[in-house]
C-alpha positions as CSV (number, residue, x, y, z in Angstrom):
1,M,1.1,7.4,43.7
2,P,4.1,9.6,42.3
3,A,6.4,6.5,43.0
4,V,4.2,4.0,41.2
5,R,3.9,6.4,38.2
6,S,7.9,6.9,38.4
7,L,8.6,3.0,38.5
8,V,6.1,2.1,35.7
9,I,7.3,4.8,33.3
10,A,11.0,4.2,33.8
11,S,10.5,0.6,33.0
12,G,9.1,1.5,29.6
13,I,11.5,4.6,28.7
14,F,14.3,2.7,27.0
15,L,12.4,0.7,24.6
16,M,10.9,3.8,23.4
17,L,13.6,6.0,22.7
18,A,14.4,5.3,19.2
19,A,10.9,5.4,18.2
20,T,10.3,8.8,19.9
21,A,13.4,10.7,19.7
22,V,13.3,13.9,17.6
23,H,16.5,14.6,15.4
24,P,18.0,18.2,14.5
25,R,17.2,17.5,10.9
26,A,13.9,16.1,11.0
27,E,10.9,17.6,8.9
28,I,8.4,19.5,11.1
29,T,5.4,17.5,11.1
30,D,2.1,16.9,13.3
31,R,3.7,13.6,13.9
32,S,7.4,15.2,15.2
33,V,5.5,17.6,17.3
34,T,4.0,14.7,19.2
35,R,7.0,13.0,19.3
36,A,9.1,15.8,20.6
37,F,6.5,15.8,23.7
38,L,7.1,12.2,24.2
39,T,10.9,12.4,24.0
40,L,10.5,15.0,26.8
41,L,10.1,12.0,29.0
42,A,11.8,9.1,27.2
43,G,15.0,11.3,25.3
44,E,18.7,12.0,26.2
45,S,19.5,15.2,27.3
46,G,20.5,16.7,24.0
47,D,17.3,15.3,22.5
48,R,14.9,16.7,25.3
49,A,16.5,20.0,24.6
50,H,15.8,20.0,21.1
51,A,12.3,18.7,21.5
52,A,11.7,21.9,23.7
53,E,13.2,24.1,21.0
54,L,10.9,22.4,18.4
55,I,7.7,22.8,20.8
56,E,8.2,26.5,21.6
57,A,9.1,27.5,17.9
58,Q,6.0,25.8,16.7
59,W,3.8,26.2,19.8
60,E,0.0,26.3,18.9
61,P,-3.1,25.8,21.8
62,S,-3.4,22.4,20.8
63,F,-0.1,21.6,22.1
64,L,-1.1,22.6,25.7
65,P,-2.9,19.3,26.8
66,M,0.0,17.5,25.5
67,A,2.2,19.8,27.8
68,L,0.0,19.1,31.0
69,E,0.4,15.3,30.4
70,V,3.9,15.4,30.4
71,L,4.1,17.8,33.3
72,R,1.8,15.4,35.3
73,L,4.4,12.2,34.5
74,T,7.7,13.6,34.6
75,R,10.3,13.9,37.5
76,N,12.8,15.9,35.5
77,A,13.0,19.3,36.9
78,E,14.5,20.6,33.5
79,V,11.8,19.4,31.8
80,S,9.1,20.9,34.1
81,D,11.0,24.0,34.1
82,A,11.4,24.2,30.2
83,L,7.5,23.5,29.7
84,M,6.4,25.9,32.4
85,R,8.4,28.8,30.7
86,I,7.0,27.8,27.4
87,M,3.4,27.5,28.5
88,E,3.5,31.0,30.5
89,Q,5.3,32.7,27.6
90,E,2.8,31.4,24.9
91,T,-0.7,31.4,26.9
92,G,-0.1,34.6,29.2
93,A,-1.7,32.6,32.2
94,G,0.3,32.7,35.4
95,H,-0.7,29.6,37.1
96,G,2.9,28.7,37.8
97,R,3.3,24.8,38.9
98,D,-0.4,24.7,40.0
99,L,-1.3,22.1,37.2
100,D,-4.8,22.0,38.6
101,A,-5.2,25.7,37.9
102,W,-3.9,25.0,34.2
103,Q,-6.2,22.2,33.6
104,R,-9.3,23.9,34.8
105,E,-8.8,26.9,32.4
106,M,-8.2,24.4,29.9
107,W,-11.4,22.7,30.6
108,N,-13.4,25.6,30.6
109,A,-12.1,27.0,27.3
110,P,-13.0,25.5,23.7
111,E,-11.4,22.1,23.2
112,A,-8.1,22.9,20.8
113,R,-7.4,18.9,20.0
114,H,-4.0,18.3,17.8
115,P,-4.6,16.1,15.2
116,R,-2.2,13.6,16.7
117,Y,-3.2,13.7,20.4
118,A,-5.2,10.7,20.4
119,A,-2.1,9.1,19.0
120,F,-0.1,10.7,21.5
121,K,-2.0,9.8,24.5
122,G,-2.0,6.1,23.5
123,A,1.9,5.9,23.0
124,L,2.3,8.0,26.2
125,Y,0.2,5.9,28.5
126,S,1.3,2.7,26.7
127,L,4.7,3.3,29.0
128,I,2.5,2.6,31.7
129,D,0.4,-0.2,30.4
130,P,0.7,-1.5,26.8
131,R,-3.3,-1.8,26.9
132,F,-3.8,1.7,27.2
133,S,-2.8,2.1,23.7
134,A,-6.1,0.6,22.3
135,Y,-8.3,3.2,24.5
136,F,-7.2,6.1,22.1
137,D,-7.1,4.5,18.6
138,T,-7.6,7.2,16.4
139,A,-10.1,5.5,14.3
140,G,-12.8,5.3,17.4
141,A,-15.3,7.8,17.9
142,T,-15.1,10.2,20.8
143,F,-18.0,11.8,22.8
144,I,-16.0,13.5,25.6
145,R,-12.8,15.9,25.5
146,L,-9.9,13.6,25.3
147,D,-8.3,16.4,27.5
148,E,-10.5,15.6,30.4
149,I,-9.7,12.0,30.4
150,V,-7.2,11.4,33.0
151,W,-5.1,8.7,34.4
152,G,-6.1,7.4,37.9
153,G,-2.9,5.7,39.0
154,V,-3.6,2.4,38.1
155,R,-3.2,-0.2,35.1
156,Q,-6.1,-1.7,33.5
157,D,-8.1,-3.7,36.4
158,G,-5.4,-2.5,38.9
159,I,-8.4,-2.1,41.1
160,P,-9.4,-5.5,40.5
161,P,-13.5,-6.2,39.9
162,L,-14.6,-9.1,41.6
163,R,-16.2,-11.4,39.2
164,N,-18.8,-13.9,40.3
165,P,-17.8,-13.5,43.7
166,A,-18.4,-15.8,46.3
167,M,-21.6,-15.1,48.5
168,L,-22.5,-15.9,52.0
169,A,-26.0,-16.7,53.5
170,A,-26.8,-13.8,55.8
171,E,-26.4,-16.0,58.9
172,D,-22.9,-16.8,58.2
173,A,-21.7,-13.3,57.8
174,G,-20.3,-12.6,61.2
175,Y,-17.9,-10.2,60.1
176,L,-20.8,-7.7,59.5
177,E,-22.3,-5.3,62.2
178,D,-25.6,-4.0,62.2
179,D,-24.6,-0.5,61.5
180,H,-22.2,-1.4,58.3
181,I,-23.1,0.1,55.1
182,V,-24.2,-1.9,52.4
183,F,-25.4,-1.6,48.9
184,G,-28.4,-3.6,48.5
185,L,-30.5,-4.9,45.4
186,S,-32.9,-7.5,44.4
187,V,-33.3,-8.9,41.1
188,N,-36.1,-11.2,40.5
189,G,-36.3,-12.0,43.8
190,D,-32.6,-12.5,44.4
191,A,-31.5,-10.2,47.3
192,R,-27.7,-9.3,47.4
193,A,-25.7,-7.0,49.8
194,Y,-22.4,-5.8,48.7
195,P,-20.6,-4.1,51.5
196,K,-19.1,-0.8,51.3
197,R,-16.1,-2.1,53.2
198,I,-15.3,-4.6,50.6
199,L,-16.5,-3.0,47.5
200,G,-14.3,0.2,48.3
201,W,-11.4,-1.7,47.4
202,H,-12.6,-3.0,44.0
203,E,-15.2,-0.6,42.8
204,M,-17.0,-3.1,40.6
205,F,-18.7,-6.4,40.8
206,V,-19.7,-8.5,37.9
207,D,-22.4,-11.2,38.5
208,T,-25.3,-12.8,37.6
209,V,-28.1,-12.1,40.0
210,G,-31.7,-13.4,39.3
211,G,-30.6,-14.8,36.2
212,V,-29.5,-11.4,34.7
213,P,-26.1,-10.5,33.9
214,V,-25.2,-7.3,36.1
215,A,-22.3,-5.2,36.6
216,G,-22.3,-3.2,39.6
217,V,-20.1,-0.3,39.3
218,Y,-18.9,1.9,42.6
219,C,-17.0,5.2,42.0
220,T,-15.4,5.8,45.2
221,L,-14.1,9.3,44.1
222,C,-17.8,10.4,43.4
223,G,-19.7,8.3,46.0
224,T,-22.0,6.5,43.9
225,V,-23.0,2.9,43.2
226,I,-24.9,2.5,39.8
227,L,-26.2,-1.2,38.7
228,Y,-26.2,-2.1,35.1
229,H,-28.1,-5.0,33.3
230,T,-24.6,-5.6,30.9
231,E,-26.5,-7.4,28.2
232,H,-27.7,-5.0,25.0
233,E,-29.4,-6.5,22.2
234,G,-28.3,-9.8,22.8
235,V,-24.2,-8.9,23.5
236,N,-23.2,-9.2,27.3
237,H,-20.4,-6.6,27.6
238,R,-17.9,-7.9,29.9
239,L,-16.8,-4.3,31.7
240,G,-13.6,-3.6,33.8
241,T,-11.8,-0.8,35.1
242,S,-10.2,1.3,32.6
243,G,-7.7,3.1,34.9
244,F,-9.1,6.4,33.6
245,L,-11.1,8.9,35.0
246,Y,-13.5,11.6,33.5
247,R,-14.4,14.4,35.6
248,S,-13.3,12.5,38.8
249,N,-15.6,9.9,37.7
250,K,-14.1,6.2,36.9
251,L,-14.2,5.2,32.9
252,M,-15.2,1.6,32.2
253,Y,-13.7,-0.3,29.3
254,D,-15.4,-3.4,27.5
255,Q,-13.0,-6.3,27.0
256,A,-14.2,-7.2,23.5
257,T,-13.4,-3.7,21.9
258,Q,-11.6,-1.8,24.4
259,S,-14.0,1.2,24.1
260,L,-14.3,3.4,27.2
261,W,-17.8,3.9,29.1
262,S,-18.9,6.7,31.2
263,T,-19.8,5.0,34.4
264,M,-22.5,7.9,35.0
265,R,-24.5,6.7,31.7
266,G,-23.6,3.4,31.2
267,A,-23.0,4.5,27.7
268,P,-19.5,3.9,25.6
269,V,-18.1,7.5,24.9
270,V,-14.6,6.8,23.3
271,G,-13.9,4.0,20.9
272,P,-15.5,1.6,18.4
273,L,-18.6,1.3,20.3
274,A,-19.3,5.1,21.0
275,G,-21.8,6.6,19.1
276,K,-23.5,3.1,18.4
277,G,-26.7,3.7,20.4
278,I,-25.9,1.5,23.3
279,A,-27.0,2.7,26.9
280,L,-27.4,-0.2,29.4
281,E,-30.6,-0.7,31.4
282,R,-30.2,0.4,35.1
283,G,-31.2,-1.5,38.0
284,A,-32.4,-0.4,41.5
285,V,-29.7,-0.1,44.1
286,V,-29.9,1.3,47.8
287,T,-27.7,2.5,50.0
288,T,-28.6,1.2,53.4
289,T,-27.3,-0.5,56.7
290,W,-26.4,-4.3,56.9
291,G,-29.0,-4.6,60.0
292,E,-31.8,-2.9,57.9
293,W,-31.2,-4.7,54.9
294,R,-31.1,-8.0,56.8
295,R,-34.0,-7.1,58.5
296,R,-36.0,-6.6,55.3
297,H,-34.6,-9.9,53.3
298,P,-33.5,-12.2,55.8
299,G,-33.0,-14.5,52.6
300,T,-30.2,-12.3,51.4
301,R,-26.7,-13.2,50.5
302,V,-23.9,-10.9,50.9
303,L,-20.3,-10.8,49.7
304,S,-17.6,-13.3,51.1
305,L,-14.6,-12.0,52.8
306,D,-13.0,-14.6,50.6
307,T,-12.4,-12.3,47.6
308,G,-9.1,-13.8,46.3
309,H,-7.4,-10.3,47.4
310,L,-5.4,-9.2,50.4
311,R,-7.2,-6.0,51.7
312,D,-7.9,-4.2,54.9
313,Y,-11.6,-4.9,54.7
314,D,-12.3,-3.4,57.9
315,E,-15.3,-0.9,58.0
316,G,-14.2,2.7,56.8
317,A,-10.7,1.4,56.0
318,A,-11.1,1.9,52.2
319,Y,-10.4,5.6,51.3
320,R,-10.4,6.5,54.8
321,D,-8.6,9.9,54.2
322,Y,-10.2,11.0,51.3
323,F,-14.0,10.6,52.8
324,A,-12.8,12.2,55.8
325,T,-12.3,15.7,53.9
326,D,-14.0,17.6,51.6
327,E,-11.1,18.2,49.3
328,L,-10.9,16.4,45.9
329,M,-8.3,14.0,44.5
330,F,-9.0,14.8,41.1
331,Q,-10.2,18.1,39.8
332,V,-13.5,18.8,37.7
333,P,-14.0,22.0,35.4
334,V,-16.7,23.4,37.7
335,L,-17.6,23.3,41.4
336,D,-21.2,24.2,42.4
337,T,-21.1,25.6,45.7
338,R,-24.6,25.4,46.7
339,L,-23.6,22.3,48.3
340,K,-20.0,21.2,49.7
341,N,-18.2,18.9,47.2
342,K,-18.9,15.4,49.1
343,D,-22.6,16.4,50.5
344,E,-24.6,13.3,49.5
345,V,-27.5,13.6,47.0
346,F,-30.0,11.1,45.7
347,T,-30.1,11.3,41.8
348,V,-32.3,10.0,38.9
349,L,-31.4,10.0,35.7
350,L,-34.2,8.6,33.3
351,G,-33.7,6.6,30.2
352,S,-36.6,8.3,28.6
353,H,-35.4,11.8,29.8
354,P,-31.6,11.8,29.7
355,E,-31.3,15.5,29.5
356,S,-33.2,16.2,32.8
357,P,-31.2,14.5,35.5
358,L,-32.6,15.3,39.0
359,A,-30.4,15.6,42.3
360,I,-32.1,15.7,45.7
361,S,-29.9,16.5,48.7
362,A,-29.8,13.6,51.3
363,E,-30.3,15.9,54.0
364,F,-33.5,17.3,52.9
365,L,-34.7,13.9,52.1
366,A,-33.7,12.6,55.9
367,A,-35.8,15.8,56.9
368,T,-38.8,14.8,54.4
369,P,-39.2,11.1,54.4
370,L,-42.1,11.3,51.9
371,H,-41.1,13.7,48.9
372,H,-43.3,13.9,45.5
373,D,-41.4,15.4,42.2
374,A,-41.6,14.9,38.7
375,I,-39.3,14.5,35.7
376,E,-40.7,16.0,32.6
377,D,-44.1,13.9,32.5
378,T,-42.7,11.5,34.9
379,A,-44.2,11.6,38.5
380,L,-42.2,10.0,41.4
381,V,-42.2,9.6,44.8
382,V,-39.0,9.3,47.0
383,L,-39.4,7.4,50.3
384,T,-36.6,7.4,53.1
385,D,-36.6,5.3,55.9
386,P,-35.1,5.9,59.5
387,S,-31.6,4.4,58.0
388,G,-31.4,6.8,55.4
389,A,-32.0,4.7,52.9
390,N,-33.8,6.4,49.7
391,R,-36.0,4.7,47.4
392,A,-37.8,6.3,44.3
393,F,-41.1,5.1,42.6
394,A,-43.3,6.0,39.8
395,S,-46.1,7.6,41.6
396,E,-48.1,7.9,38.1
397,D,-51.7,9.6,39.2
398,V,-51.3,8.5,42.9
399,T,-50.5,11.0,45.7
400,F,-49.1,9.7,49.2
401,T,-49.9,11.4,52.1
402,R,-48.2,9.0,54.6
403,Y,-45.3,6.8,55.1
404,D,-44.7,5.1,58.1
405,G,-40.7,4.6,57.6
406,D,-40.9,0.9,57.0
407,R,-43.3,-0.9,54.3
408,S,-46.4,1.1,54.5
409,A,-47.4,4.2,52.5
410,E,-51.0,5.5,52.3
411,D,-52.3,7.8,49.4
412,S,-54.9,10.4,49.3
413,S,-57.8,7.9,49.1
414,G,-56.8,6.0,52.0
415,M,-55.4,3.0,50.1
416,T,-52.7,1.3,52.0
417,W,-49.5,0.5,49.6
418,T,-46.7,-2.1,50.4
419,M,-43.2,-0.9,49.6
420,E,-40.8,-3.9,48.3
421,E,-37.7,-3.5,46.4
422,H,-39.1,-3.9,42.8
423,G,-42.5,-1.3,43.6
424,L,-45.0,-0.1,45.6
425,T,-48.1,-2.6,45.6
426,G,-51.7,-1.4,46.4
427,E,-54.4,-3.3,48.0
428,D,-56.1,-3.8,44.9
429,G,-53.3,-5.1,43.2
430,R,-51.6,-2.2,41.2
431,V,-47.7,-2.0,41.3
432,L,-45.9,1.4,40.8
433,R,-42.6,0.4,39.5
434,R,-39.2,1.1,41.0
435,I,-37.2,4.0,39.7
436,P,-33.4,3.2,39.6
437,A,-31.5,6.0,41.4
438,Q,-28.7,6.2,43.5
439,R,-26.7,8.3,45.9
440,A,-23.7,10.4,44.9
441,F,-21.5,13.1,45.9
442,W,-22.7,16.5,44.9
443,F,-19.4,17.6,42.8
444,G,-19.1,14.4,41.2
445,W,-22.9,14.5,40.2
446,H,-23.0,18.1,39.2
447,A,-19.4,17.5,36.8
448,A,-21.3,14.8,35.0
449,F,-24.5,16.7,34.6
450,P,-23.8,20.2,35.1
451,N,-27.5,20.9,34.0
452,T,-29.1,18.8,36.8
453,R,-32.0,20.4,38.7
454,L,-31.2,20.3,42.6
455,V,-33.6,20.2,45.4
456,Q,-32.5,21.0,48.7
């Protein structure tokens, strides 16, 4: 990753020099301060020295986010030394070169946003990809902290989404073994399987399933796959991978307005669409094995290896080192130690109660395959089969007493219910609807929803 950063930044530095250089007689303004930070990356030696002097003389708390952005990108030891000295002198903090520690302290304090911070951020990252500048248009609204938006190391769609990908019939998917992990979904009876071994390299698919335009977003860093219906009030939002993260969770963008979208909430959080009341409808997705999904859905279709991209699509190859440890690639403000960082939880966020998120330990559910719970006034039941697949349903006034681990559950009156992807169907024809829910790493879910209730 560092080599990529150095290459892409170096390619844009020359073009930016004239616009960003700070001259000794320049008037001290908000604009000249942000130019000073950019000059630390793009200027000649003398200009860099003057920029550091200006930053030190004019220092205020709102400078810290810009200083940390520069330190993340620079490979110049003199710039690093000068900024570290100024930061320690002005803040009194003693984190040295531990940039993660500097960021955590900053994120746990009230946000100090410089008036030109958004413009600075757009100019800085446009060195990497000119399209990035549109994300930070100062005319757009912001509903998350800008200093918590961090570059993930790739350009826009640098992790290429699969758009209308080729699918195979189940019998033609000879590349899959029964124990391989897939993300399964069914929309209007159209069953699809998206293998983790493929989706791990693309992190998003955009498709039409059962006649419904959808996007499946796989945040590999936080271990979650969420399905969204991309049409909202007659507008189909064409989503992609922004290249940026918020609390170690990928941010999407839409092609029409370049607004940034929260993956966890399915809503725009920065840009022209933020604050417009847009929240995409979630669809149900289950993490299971290919053998189990195919047994339940013999007519399913599944992703083809013919994606148009060259990747190592072997099982477990994508993010192998990251998944092998509990270490994080990108930091979050607070870690909750009730579970390990990458322990899996089954998560529910109801559109009717967005401020009451629920996380249930996957280990708890494996030991409790029939679990009743409630979110505010919505009663639910979670059924977990022997493969570890979790599905949630609105149980309403029904109490279940037995689940056979397959398709059948029995309630307290003795009635048998059949489990299908869209819901639980009783012998009397009543249907208890499926509640969209998904697996996630504990640290990622907690970072997005610090007030979450945890069942373990």
